[in-house]
C-alpha positions as CSV (number, residue, x, y, z in Angstrom):
1,M,-102.7,56.3,234.1
2,K,-104.9,53.6,234.4
3,I,-105.1,51.0,231.7
4,L,-108.5,48.8,231.4
5,G,-108.6,45.8,228.8
6,V,-112.3,45.2,227.6
7,T,-112.6,41.9,225.7
8,G,-115.5,39.7,224.2
9,G,-116.6,37.9,221.2
10,T,-118.3,39.3,218.3
11,G,-121.6,40.3,218.9
12,T,-121.4,40.6,222.8
13,G,-121.7,44.7,223.1
14,K,-118.0,45.0,223.9
15,S,-118.1,48.0,221.6
16,T,-121.1,49.5,223.5
17,V,-119.3,49.1,226.7
18,C,-116.5,50.8,225.5
19,K,-118.7,53.8,224.4
20,I,-120.0,54.0,227.9
21,L,-116.5,54.4,229.2
22,Q,-115.4,56.8,226.3
23,E,-118.6,58.8,227.9
24,Q,-116.9,58.8,231.2
25,G,-113.7,60.3,229.6
26,A,-111.6,57.2,228.9
27,K,-109.3,57.2,225.8
28,I,-110.2,54.1,223.5
29,I,-107.7,52.2,221.7
30,D,-109.7,49.9,219.2
31,A,-107.7,47.0,218.1
32,D,-110.2,46.0,215.2
33,R,-109.9,49.8,213.7
34,I,-105.9,49.4,214.1
35,A,-106.1,46.2,212.4
36,N,-108.3,47.4,209.7
37,A,-106.2,50.2,209.2
38,L,-103.4,47.9,209.0
39,Q,-104.5,45.5,206.2
40,K,-105.0,48.4,203.4
41,R,-102.9,48.0,200.5
42,G,-99.1,49.5,201.0
43,T,-99.1,48.1,204.6
44,V,-96.5,45.1,205.5
45,A,-99.6,43.5,206.8
46,F,-101.4,43.3,203.6
47,D,-98.4,42.1,201.9
48,E,-98.0,39.3,204.3
49,I,-101.9,38.5,204.0
50,I,-101.8,38.2,200.3
51,E,-98.2,36.3,200.3
52,Y,-100.3,33.5,202.5
53,F,-103.8,33.7,201.0
54,G,-103.4,34.8,197.5
55,E,-104.9,37.4,195.6
56,G,-108.1,35.4,195.4
57,I,-109.3,37.4,198.4
58,L,-108.9,41.0,196.7
59,G,-111.8,43.1,195.6
60,T,-112.3,44.9,192.6
61,D,-110.7,47.8,194.0
62,G,-107.3,46.1,195.0
63,E,-108.2,46.0,198.6
64,L,-109.1,43.0,200.8
65,N,-112.5,41.8,200.5
66,R,-113.6,41.1,204.3
67,R,-116.4,39.0,203.1
68,I,-114.5,36.6,201.0
69,L,-111.6,36.6,203.7
70,G,-114.1,36.2,206.6
71,A,-115.8,33.2,204.6
72,L,-112.3,31.4,204.1
73,V,-110.9,32.0,208.0
74,F,-114.2,31.5,210.0
75,N,-114.5,28.0,208.3
76,D,-111.1,27.1,208.8
77,I,-109.3,27.3,212.1
78,N,-105.6,26.9,210.4
79,A,-106.4,29.8,207.9
80,L,-107.6,32.0,211.1
81,K,-104.7,31.1,213.1
82,A,-102.4,32.1,210.2
83,L,-104.3,35.5,209.6
84,N,-104.4,36.3,213.5
85,A,-100.7,35.5,213.5
86,I,-100.0,38.0,210.9
87,V,-102.5,40.7,212.3
88,H,-101.6,40.4,216.0
89,K,-97.9,41.4,215.6
90,H,-98.6,44.4,213.8
91,V,-101.4,45.6,216.0
92,S,-99.6,45.0,219.3
93,I,-96.9,47.4,218.0
94,E,-99.4,50.2,217.2
95,M,-101.4,49.5,220.4
96,K,-98.1,50.0,222.3
97,K,-97.4,53.0,220.5
98,R,-100.7,54.5,221.2
99,V,-100.6,53.7,225.1
100,E,-97.3,55.5,225.2
101,E,-98.8,58.7,223.4
102,Y,-101.7,58.5,225.9
103,R,-99.1,58.5,228.9
104,K,-97.3,61.5,227.4
105,E,-100.5,63.4,226.9
106,G,-101.3,62.7,230.6
107,A,-104.6,60.8,230.3
108,D,-106.2,59.5,233.4
109,L,-107.9,56.2,231.8
110,V,-106.9,54.3,228.9
111,V,-109.3,51.5,227.5
112,L,-108.0,48.6,225.2
113,D,-110.8,47.4,223.1
114,V,-109.6,44.0,222.0
115,P,-111.9,40.9,220.7
116,I,-109.0,38.7,220.7
117,P,-106.9,38.6,223.7
118,I,-103.2,38.7,223.3
119,E,-100.3,38.1,225.5
120,D,-98.1,40.8,224.1
121,G,-99.8,44.4,224.0
122,F,-102.9,43.5,226.4
123,F,-102.6,41.2,228.8
124,D,-98.8,42.6,229.8
125,T,-100.4,46.3,229.3
126,A,-103.8,46.2,231.0
127,D,-104.1,46.8,234.8
128,L,-107.2,44.8,234.8
129,V,-109.5,42.8,232.1
130,W,-113.1,42.9,231.5
131,A,-114.5,40.4,229.7
132,V,-118.1,41.1,228.1
133,V,-120.4,38.1,227.4
134,A,-123.8,37.5,226.0
135,N,-125.6,34.2,225.0
136,D,-125.3,32.8,221.5
137,D,-128.7,33.2,220.6
138,L,-128.6,37.2,221.3
139,R,-125.3,37.4,219.9
140,I,-126.7,35.5,216.4
141,E,-129.6,37.9,216.6
142,R,-127.2,40.9,216.9
143,L,-124.9,40.1,214.1
144,Q,-127.9,39.2,211.8
145,E,-129.3,42.8,212.5
146,R,-126.2,44.8,212.9
147,N,-123.7,43.0,210.0
148,G,-126.5,41.5,207.8
149,L,-125.2,38.1,208.2
150,S,-127.0,34.8,207.6
151,E,-127.5,32.5,210.8
152,S,-124.9,30.1,209.6
153,E,-122.6,33.0,209.1
154,A,-123.1,34.3,212.4
155,V,-122.8,30.9,214.0
156,A,-119.5,30.5,212.3
157,R,-118.2,33.7,213.4
158,I,-118.8,33.0,216.8
159,G,-117.6,29.4,216.8
160,S,-114.2,30.8,215.7
161,Q,-113.9,32.5,218.8
162,F,-113.2,31.6,222.4
163,S,-116.7,30.4,224.2
164,N,-118.0,32.9,227.0
165,S,-116.6,30.9,229.7
166,E,-113.1,31.1,228.2
167,Y,-113.4,34.8,227.9
168,S,-114.3,35.0,231.6
169,E,-111.6,32.7,232.8
170,L,-109.0,34.9,231.0
171,A,-110.6,38.3,232.9
172,D,-110.9,39.7,236.2
173,V,-114.4,40.7,235.7
174,T,-117.2,39.4,233.5
175,I,-119.8,42.1,232.1
176,D,-123.0,40.1,231.3
177,N,-124.6,41.9,228.5
178,E,-128.2,40.1,228.3
179,G,-130.3,42.9,229.6
180,S,-131.3,46.3,228.5
181,Y,-129.0,49.3,227.5
182,E,-129.6,50.8,231.1
183,D,-128.6,47.7,232.7
184,L,-125.4,47.4,231.0
185,K,-124.7,51.2,231.5
186,Q,-125.4,50.8,235.3
187,L,-122.9,47.7,235.5
188,V,-120.5,49.3,233.7
189,L,-120.4,52.4,235.9
190,Y,-120.3,50.4,238.9
191,E,-117.4,48.3,237.9
192,L,-115.7,51.4,236.5
193,R,-115.9,52.6,240.2
194,R,-114.6,49.4,241.5
195,F,-111.8,49.6,239.0
196,K,-110.6,53.4,240.3
197,E,-110.7,52.2,243.7
198,F,-108.8,49.1,243.1
199,L,-106.0,51.2,241.9
200,T,-105.8,54.1,244.5
């Protein structure tokens, strides 16, 4: 079984890359989805987050209010580090479990879709890592359209993550997503062929 790590900042098109890979038969393990599920009321991660940040981050339904939490952590590097430390350890355990499940099922290609590259469960698991990048103006535009963020919210969110060059330095391959969808698809398919050849 081949394991490909895909990382990149918000608004770069990382999810689109993973969707193209899924269309080619890849099994996707989405770290964001896992993180969201692990932050629901009743989970260990939820309790740890509330213990650190307090109940002011809860919505009227008793669940985490992502807007409030986002405004807090994307403007405070220490708060962001604390949240990431809580979430990453739980996500890492779950990702490893899912990799093993796919291995038992006989999957050919598994993709780890991870916005923040971590050693445990990502770099130590992936055979090769791709970084998806795009210029900040384009990312801001995408975040405003897709997430309904203001320009300042989008800038804060992008600023809280690694820069494009930092992502590229961590990766084996950089996927530049500043052109059309068709351009991106052709690049992904080309790099996928190279990846499969690399491991045969």
